[in-house]
C-alpha positions as CSV (number, residue, x, y, z in Angstrom):
1,M,-9.9,2.1,30.7
2,E,-10.3,3.7,34.2
3,K,-12.7,6.5,34.5
4,E,-10.2,9.1,35.6
5,Q,-8.3,8.4,32.3
6,I,-11.4,8.9,30.3
7,I,-12.2,12.1,32.1
8,F,-8.7,13.5,31.4
9,L,-9.0,12.7,27.7
10,K,-12.6,14.2,27.5
11,N,-11.1,17.1,29.2
12,L,-8.5,17.4,26.9
13,L,-10.5,17.0,23.6
14,G,-14.2,17.6,24.7
15,E,-16.8,15.5,23.2
16,R,-14.6,14.5,20.2
17,C,-13.7,11.7,22.6
18,V,-16.0,8.8,21.7
19,L,-16.4,5.8,23.8
20,Y,-19.5,3.9,23.2
21,S,-21.1,4.7,19.8
22,D,-21.8,3.4,16.2
23,A,-18.3,4.7,15.5
24,M,-16.9,1.9,17.6
25,V,-17.6,-0.6,14.6
26,K,-16.2,1.6,12.0
27,Y,-13.0,1.7,13.8
28,S,-12.9,-2.1,14.7
29,H,-11.8,-3.1,11.2
30,D,-9.8,-2.1,8.1
31,E,-9.8,-3.9,4.6
32,T,-7.8,-6.8,6.0
33,E,-9.9,-10.0,5.4
34,D,-12.8,-10.1,8.0
35,L,-10.7,-9.2,11.1
36,T,-12.5,-7.3,13.9
37,F,-10.9,-5.7,16.9
38,F,-12.6,-3.2,19.1
39,P,-10.9,-0.2,20.8
40,E,-11.9,1.1,24.1
41,L,-11.9,4.7,23.1
42,I,-11.6,6.7,20.0
43,L,-9.9,10.0,19.8
44,Y,-10.1,12.8,17.3
45,P,-7.2,15.3,17.8
46,K,-6.8,18.0,15.5
47,T,-3.2,19.5,16.5
48,T,0.2,18.4,17.1
49,T,0.0,19.8,20.5
50,E,-3.2,17.6,21.3
51,V,-1.4,14.5,19.9
52,A,1.4,15.2,22.1
53,K,-0.5,15.6,25.3
54,I,-2.5,12.3,24.5
55,M,0.9,10.3,23.7
56,S,2.6,12.0,26.9
57,Y,-0.4,10.7,29.2
58,C,-0.8,7.4,27.4
59,N,2.9,6.7,27.9
60,D,2.6,7.5,31.7
61,N,-0.4,5.5,32.0
62,L,0.7,2.4,29.7
63,I,-2.5,2.8,27.5
64,P,-2.1,1.2,24.2
65,V,-2.5,3.8,21.2
66,T,-3.3,2.7,17.5
67,P,-2.9,5.2,15.1
68,S,-5.7,5.1,12.4
69,G,-6.0,6.9,8.9
70,A,-8.6,6.0,6.4
71,R,-8.4,2.2,7.4
72,T,-7.9,1.0,3.7
73,G,-4.9,-1.0,4.9
74,L,-4.5,-4.9,3.9
75,S,-2.3,-6.0,6.7
76,G,-4.0,-5.2,9.7
77,G,-1.8,-2.5,10.5
78,A,-4.6,0.0,12.0
79,L,-6.3,-2.7,14.2
80,A,-6.6,-2.1,17.9
81,T,-5.4,-5.7,18.8
82,H,-4.6,-4.6,22.3
83,G,-7.7,-2.6,22.8
84,G,-6.9,0.8,24.3
85,I,-7.2,4.1,22.1
86,I,-7.8,4.4,18.5
87,L,-6.0,7.8,17.6
88,S,-7.9,8.9,14.3
89,M,-6.0,11.4,12.3
90,E,-9.2,12.4,10.2
91,R,-9.2,16.2,11.3
92,F,-5.5,16.6,10.1
93,N,-7.2,17.2,6.9
94,K,-5.4,20.2,5.5
95,I,-3.0,21.0,2.4
96,L,-0.7,23.5,4.2
97,Q,1.2,24.9,1.3
98,V,2.1,24.2,-2.3
99,D,5.5,25.6,-2.9
100,T,5.6,26.2,-6.5
101,D,9.1,27.7,-6.3
102,N,10.8,24.6,-4.8
103,L,8.3,22.2,-6.1
104,Q,7.1,20.8,-2.8
105,V,3.8,20.4,-0.9
106,T,3.3,20.6,2.8
107,T,0.3,18.7,4.1
108,E,-1.2,16.9,7.3
109,P,-1.7,13.2,7.2
110,G,-5.1,13.2,7.0
111,V,-5.8,14.3,3.3
112,I,-6.7,11.8,0.9
113,T,-3.9,11.1,-1.6
114,Q,-5.8,12.0,-4.7
115,V,-6.8,15.3,-3.3
116,I,-3.2,16.0,-3.0
117,Q,-2.5,15.1,-6.6
118,E,-5.5,17.2,-7.8
119,K,-4.4,20.2,-5.8
120,V,-0.8,20.2,-7.1
121,K,-1.8,19.5,-10.6
122,E,-3.5,22.9,-10.5
123,F,-0.1,24.2,-10.4
124,G,1.2,21.9,-13.2
125,L,3.0,19.7,-10.6
126,F,2.8,15.8,-10.2
127,Y,2.7,13.7,-7.0
128,P,3.2,10.3,-8.6
129,P,2.7,7.6,-5.9
130,D,-0.9,6.5,-6.6
131,P,-1.9,3.3,-4.5
132,A,-5.3,1.6,-6.0
133,S,-7.0,3.3,-3.1
134,K,-6.0,6.8,-3.9
135,G,-9.4,8.0,-3.9
136,S,-9.9,7.2,-0.2
137,C,-6.6,6.4,1.5
138,F,-4.9,9.1,3.6
139,I,-1.3,10.2,2.7
140,G,-0.3,9.5,6.3
141,G,-1.3,5.9,5.8
142,N,0.8,6.0,2.5
143,I,3.8,7.3,4.7
144,S,3.3,4.6,7.4
145,E,3.0,1.7,4.5
146,N,5.5,3.2,2.1
147,S,2.9,2.7,-0.5
148,G,3.6,2.4,-4.0
149,G,1.1,1.9,-6.9
150,P,1.2,1.7,-10.6
151,K,3.5,4.7,-11.2
152,A,6.2,3.4,-9.0
153,V,7.6,1.5,-11.9
154,K,8.9,4.9,-13.3
155,Y,8.5,7.2,-10.7
156,G,9.3,5.3,-7.2
157,V,7.5,5.0,-4.1
158,T,6.1,7.4,-1.2
159,A,9.7,7.2,0.3
160,D,11.2,8.7,-2.7
161,Y,9.0,12.0,-2.1
162,V,9.1,12.4,1.4
163,L,11.7,15.1,2.5
164,N,10.7,15.9,6.2
165,L,8.1,14.9,8.7
166,E,6.9,16.2,11.9
167,V,6.5,13.6,14.3
168,V,4.9,12.8,17.9
169,L,7.2,10.2,19.6
170,P,5.4,7.8,21.8
171,N,6.5,9.9,24.9
172,G,4.9,13.0,23.6
173,K,8.0,14.7,22.3
174,V,7.8,16.5,18.8
175,I,10.6,16.1,16.4
176,W,11.0,17.1,12.8
177,T,13.1,14.2,11.1
178,G,15.1,16.1,8.4
179,A,15.1,19.3,6.3
180,N,13.3,20.4,3.3
181,V,16.0,19.7,0.8
182,L,16.8,17.4,-1.8
183,K,20.2,16.1,-0.5
184,N,20.7,15.5,3.1
185,A,23.8,13.6,4.6
186,T,23.6,14.9,7.9
187,G,23.4,12.2,10.4
188,Y,21.1,9.2,10.4
189,N,18.2,9.4,8.0
190,L,15.2,9.7,10.6
191,T,12.9,10.5,7.9
192,Q,13.3,7.3,6.0
193,L,13.4,5.2,9.2
194,I,9.7,6.6,10.0
195,V,8.5,6.1,6.4
196,G,7.2,2.5,6.4
197,S,7.3,2.0,10.1
198,E,3.6,1.2,10.2
199,G,2.9,3.6,12.9
200,T,4.9,1.9,15.6
201,L,7.7,4.5,16.2
202,G,5.8,7.8,16.0
203,I,2.7,9.7,14.8
204,V,3.3,11.7,11.8
205,T,1.4,15.1,12.0
206,K,3.0,17.3,9.1
207,I,4.6,15.8,6.0
208,V,6.8,17.7,3.4
209,L,6.8,15.8,-0.2
210,K,8.9,16.8,-3.2
211,L,7.0,17.3,-6.5
212,L,7.8,16.9,-10.0
213,P,6.4,18.8,-13.2
214,H,3.3,17.0,-14.4
215,P,3.4,15.1,-17.7
216,T,1.6,16.5,-20.4
217,I,1.3,13.4,-22.6
218,D,0.5,9.7,-21.8
219,K,-0.5,6.7,-23.8
220,L,-2.2,3.7,-22.5
221,M,-2.7,0.1,-24.1
222,L,-4.2,-3.2,-22.9
223,V,-2.4,-6.3,-24.2
224,P,-4.1,-9.7,-24.3
225,F,-2.0,-12.8,-23.9
226,F,-2.8,-16.5,-24.6
227,D,-0.4,-17.6,-21.9
228,A,-0.1,-15.9,-18.3
229,E,3.6,-16.9,-17.8
230,K,4.5,-15.5,-21.3
231,A,2.8,-12.1,-20.2
232,C,5.3,-12.2,-17.4
233,E,8.2,-12.9,-19.4
234,A,7.5,-10.0,-21.6
235,V,7.8,-7.5,-18.8
236,A,11.5,-8.0,-18.3
237,E,12.0,-8.1,-22.1
238,L,10.4,-4.5,-22.2
239,F,12.9,-3.0,-19.9
240,K,15.7,-4.5,-21.5
241,A,14.6,-3.1,-24.7
242,G,15.1,0.2,-23.1
243,I,11.6,1.0,-22.6
244,I,10.6,2.7,-19.0
245,P,6.8,2.9,-18.8
246,S,4.9,4.9,-16.1
247,G,2.6,1.9,-15.6
248,L,3.1,-2.0,-16.3
249,E,0.3,-3.8,-14.7
250,F,-0.3,-7.7,-14.9
251,L,-3.9,-9.1,-14.6
252,E,-4.6,-12.9,-15.0
253,K,-7.9,-13.9,-16.6
254,D,-9.8,-14.5,-13.3
255,A,-8.7,-10.8,-12.1
256,L,-10.7,-9.3,-15.2
257,V,-13.6,-11.9,-15.0
258,Y,-14.3,-11.2,-11.2
259,T,-13.9,-7.4,-11.8
260,L,-16.2,-7.1,-15.0
261,S,-18.8,-9.3,-13.4
262,H,-18.9,-7.1,-10.3
263,F,-19.0,-4.0,-12.2
264,P,-21.2,-4.8,-15.3
265,E,-21.1,-1.2,-16.4
266,I,-17.8,-1.6,-17.7
267,N,-17.7,-2.7,-21.3
268,L,-14.6,-4.6,-22.0
269,P,-14.7,-7.9,-24.2
270,V,-12.7,-10.8,-22.8
271,S,-11.8,-13.9,-24.9
272,E,-11.8,-17.4,-23.3
273,N,-8.5,-17.6,-24.7
274,H,-7.1,-14.6,-23.0
275,Q,-5.0,-15.9,-20.1
276,A,-3.7,-12.6,-18.8
277,H,-3.4,-8.9,-19.8
278,L,-0.7,-6.2,-19.3
279,L,-1.8,-2.7,-19.0
280,I,1.0,-0.4,-20.3
281,E,1.2,3.2,-19.9
282,L,3.8,5.8,-21.2
283,D,4.1,9.3,-20.3
284,G,6.0,12.6,-20.8
285,F,6.5,15.6,-23.0
286,D,7.3,14.9,-26.1
287,E,4.7,13.2,-28.6
288,D,7.5,11.8,-30.9
289,S,9.6,10.2,-28.2
290,I,6.6,8.5,-26.7
291,M,5.4,7.1,-30.0
292,K,8.8,5.5,-30.6
293,D,8.3,3.8,-27.4
294,V,5.1,2.6,-28.4
295,E,6.7,1.1,-31.6
296,K,9.4,-0.5,-29.4
297,I,6.7,-2.1,-27.2
298,I,5.0,-3.7,-30.2
299,S,8.1,-5.0,-31.7
300,V,8.9,-6.6,-28.5
301,L,5.5,-8.1,-27.8
302,E,5.2,-9.4,-31.5
303,N,7.5,-12.2,-30.2
304,Y,4.9,-13.3,-27.6
305,P,1.3,-15.0,-28.0
306,I,-0.9,-11.9,-28.1
307,D,-4.0,-11.0,-29.4
308,E,-5.0,-7.6,-30.9
309,I,-3.7,-4.5,-28.7
310,L,-6.4,-2.4,-27.5
311,F,-5.1,1.4,-27.5
312,A,-7.1,3.9,-25.2
313,E,-8.2,6.6,-27.6
314,S,-9.8,8.9,-25.3
315,E,-9.5,10.0,-21.3
316,A,-12.7,8.4,-20.7
317,Q,-11.3,5.0,-22.1
318,K,-8.2,5.6,-20.2
319,N,-9.9,6.1,-16.8
320,E,-12.1,3.0,-17.5
321,L,-9.0,0.9,-18.0
322,W,-7.3,2.1,-15.0
323,S,-10.6,1.6,-13.1
324,I,-10.7,-2.0,-13.9
325,R,-7.1,-2.3,-12.4
326,R,-8.1,-0.3,-9.4
327,K,-11.1,-2.4,-8.8
328,V,-9.8,-5.7,-8.8
329,G,-9.3,-6.3,-4.9
330,E,-13.0,-4.9,-4.3
331,A,-14.4,-7.1,-6.8
332,V,-12.8,-10.3,-5.8
333,K,-13.8,-9.6,-2.3
334,S,-17.3,-9.2,-3.1
335,F,-17.1,-12.9,-4.2
336,S,-15.1,-14.3,-1.2
337,I,-13.1,-13.3,1.7
338,Y,-9.5,-13.7,0.8
339,K,-6.0,-13.5,2.0
340,E,-3.9,-11.0,-0.1
341,E,-0.2,-11.8,-0.1
342,D,2.0,-8.9,-1.4
343,T,5.1,-10.7,-2.8
344,V,7.9,-8.8,-4.8
345,V,10.5,-10.6,-6.9
346,P,13.2,-9.2,-9.3
347,R,10.8,-8.9,-12.4
348,Y,12.7,-11.5,-14.5
349,A,11.7,-14.0,-11.6
350,L,8.0,-12.8,-12.0
351,P,7.1,-15.8,-14.3
352,Q,8.8,-18.5,-11.9
353,L,6.8,-16.7,-9.1
354,L,3.5,-17.2,-10.8
355,K,4.1,-20.9,-11.9
356,G,5.2,-21.6,-8.3
357,V,2.1,-19.9,-6.6
358,K,-0.3,-22.0,-9.0
359,S,1.6,-25.2,-8.1
360,I,1.4,-24.4,-4.5
361,G,-2.5,-23.8,-5.0
362,K,-2.9,-27.1,-6.5
363,E,-1.0,-29.0,-3.8
364,Y,-2.9,-27.4,-1.2
365,G,-6.3,-27.0,-2.8
366,F,-6.9,-23.4,-2.9
367,K,-7.7,-21.0,-5.9
368,S,-5.7,-17.6,-6.2
369,V,-6.4,-14.7,-8.2
370,C,-3.1,-12.9,-9.1
371,Y,-2.5,-9.3,-10.5
372,G,-0.4,-6.4,-9.7
373,H,2.5,-3.9,-10.6
374,A,4.4,-6.4,-12.8
375,G,7.0,-3.6,-13.8
376,D,8.1,-3.8,-10.2
377,G,8.0,-7.6,-9.8
378,N,5.2,-7.0,-7.4
379,L,2.5,-9.7,-7.3
380,H,-0.8,-9.4,-5.4
381,I,-2.0,-12.9,-4.7
382,N,-5.5,-13.1,-3.5
383,I,-6.1,-16.5,-1.8
384,L,-9.9,-17.2,-1.8
385,K,-11.6,-18.8,1.1
386,G,-14.5,-19.9,-1.1
387,D,-15.6,-23.5,0.1
388,L,-12.5,-24.0,2.4
389,S,-13.3,-25.0,5.7
390,D,-12.7,-22.9,8.7
391,E,-10.3,-25.2,10.0
392,F,-8.0,-25.1,7.0
393,W,-8.4,-21.5,6.5
394,N,-7.5,-20.6,10.2
395,N,-5.0,-23.4,10.9
396,E,-3.5,-24.9,7.8
397,L,-3.5,-22.3,5.1
398,H,-0.4,-20.7,6.9
399,E,1.7,-23.5,5.6
400,A,0.7,-22.9,2.1
401,I,1.6,-19.3,2.7
402,T,5.0,-20.1,4.1
403,E,5.7,-22.1,1.0
404,I,4.7,-19.0,-1.2
405,F,7.0,-16.9,0.9
406,K,9.9,-19.2,0.7
407,L,9.7,-19.5,-3.0
408,T,9.5,-15.7,-3.1
409,C,12.6,-15.2,-1.0
410,S,14.5,-17.9,-2.9
411,L,13.9,-16.0,-5.9
412,G,15.5,-13.0,-4.6
413,G,12.3,-11.2,-3.4
414,T,10.6,-10.4,-0.2
415,I,7.3,-10.9,1.5
416,S,5.5,-7.3,1.1
417,G,6.1,-4.9,-1.5
418,E,4.0,-2.2,-0.3
419,H,1.2,-3.5,2.1
420,G,3.4,-3.8,5.1
421,I,3.7,-6.4,7.8
422,G,1.2,-5.3,10.3
423,L,-0.7,-8.0,12.1
424,V,-1.6,-10.7,9.5
425,Q,2.2,-11.2,8.0
426,K,4.3,-10.9,11.2
427,R,4.5,-14.6,11.8
428,Y,6.3,-15.0,8.4
429,M,9.1,-12.5,9.0
430,P,11.8,-14.9,9.9
431,I,11.4,-16.1,6.3
432,A,12.6,-12.9,5.2
433,F,15.0,-11.7,7.9
434,T,17.6,-13.6,10.1
435,D,17.7,-13.1,13.9
436,I,20.3,-10.5,14.0
437,Q,18.1,-8.3,11.5
438,L,14.9,-8.8,13.6
439,S,17.0,-8.0,16.7
440,L,18.1,-4.7,15.4
441,M,14.4,-3.9,14.5
442,R,13.2,-4.8,17.8
443,S,15.9,-2.5,19.5
444,I,14.8,0.4,17.3
445,K,11.2,-0.2,18.4
446,K,12.3,-0.3,22.2
447,L,14.4,2.9,21.8
448,F,11.5,4.7,20.2
449,D,8.7,3.1,22.3
450,P,10.3,1.7,25.6
451,N,6.8,0.9,27.0
452,T,5.7,-0.6,23.7
453,I,2.3,1.4,23.7
454,L,2.3,2.6,20.1
455,N,0.6,0.3,17.8
456,P,1.5,-2.8,19.8
457,G,1.2,-6.4,18.4
458,K,2.5,-5.5,14.8
459,I,5.4,-6.5,12.6
460,F,7.4,-8.7,15.0
461,P,6.6,-12.6,15.4
462,D,6.8,-12.5,19.0
463,E,4.6,-9.3,19.7
464,D,1.2,-10.6,20.9
């Protein structure tokens, strides 16, 4: 960047504008593989007005801007691939209002998701979306990626709770996208257009979310299966039996083995014969109704090759079981760099997807660890680098990933359920979309950001 540009931004933000410091390393990566891209400058605005002035100046001077939250993403969406500015939203860290009359919360984007959940729970209210990184990710990042998590199976994803957004456009103009109401058929739905747009259309500075009454009862069980594909088959059968769990997670054997090896303080015996587990949660307000559903679950699972079901008997045990699921990604990464594919299919096709992934792995010679939100048909596939050569990893593995995504789409699914496209998945977008669909998306991007300064190089396969 030119000297006068840096001076302008320093005058705007003071010493919160950082150029050469240890912070540059911190902002050069997220949780995507081992990718690193250094920005030229990091800015820490605190107000919408500051963001607007920054964007107006950068738009006029064609300076690339990459929004950054907590950098927990898995698709490279917050990487400064074009240098320029990292716009950190860390100082937008206030919950502005909990509206107990209308069951809404207004928050800034730099608030940790779990902090919002815990705050509204004090009022007996519930914000359900709970990505695995909820203890560290920002709600603004959840908006950008349309994050889900285990409770999405019953309660839906982030998009289902966003009522209204304050957004700074790439030219510095500020808009609200909707209204703080539960129904809105007034014009195009700009709110939902921004949700999941991965920071390519605008920068969110305020968020209005709807809330629910917080469930007062929950039951959690861990079900060991002797056959992983049968565990996947059981998922659809549970729903066909009329059960709607608040969480239904799949973990194949290696997912548990890696996690328990990396976190030896967790005490959970896993038999050599257990090829997969389902973690099933029910919640609600009526004990009798929930127990009837537990009985239904048992009657369905009796038709499958399972071992003894573990019922969590205390809050501590529930938390430990959930912590196992949430720590799988961290544990696997401690053993090997991996590429995480975020496939999603109709839940009845989940066994075919799992079988196909393992078959493709054998054909191409890679090992994968699979787990995810089985109730949604959302399977996370961790492809381990292990002893694979750099040549294969960097130049040939994409052929195998292409096969996985073609299989996924042939089963009625798509290539990302909740992690987004970002940098690492954009080359595969033509598998999921036609030229017409991609052209429409590019046109939307061009309308919002004609100078292509906001998070450039993301989502579209020809964006370099």
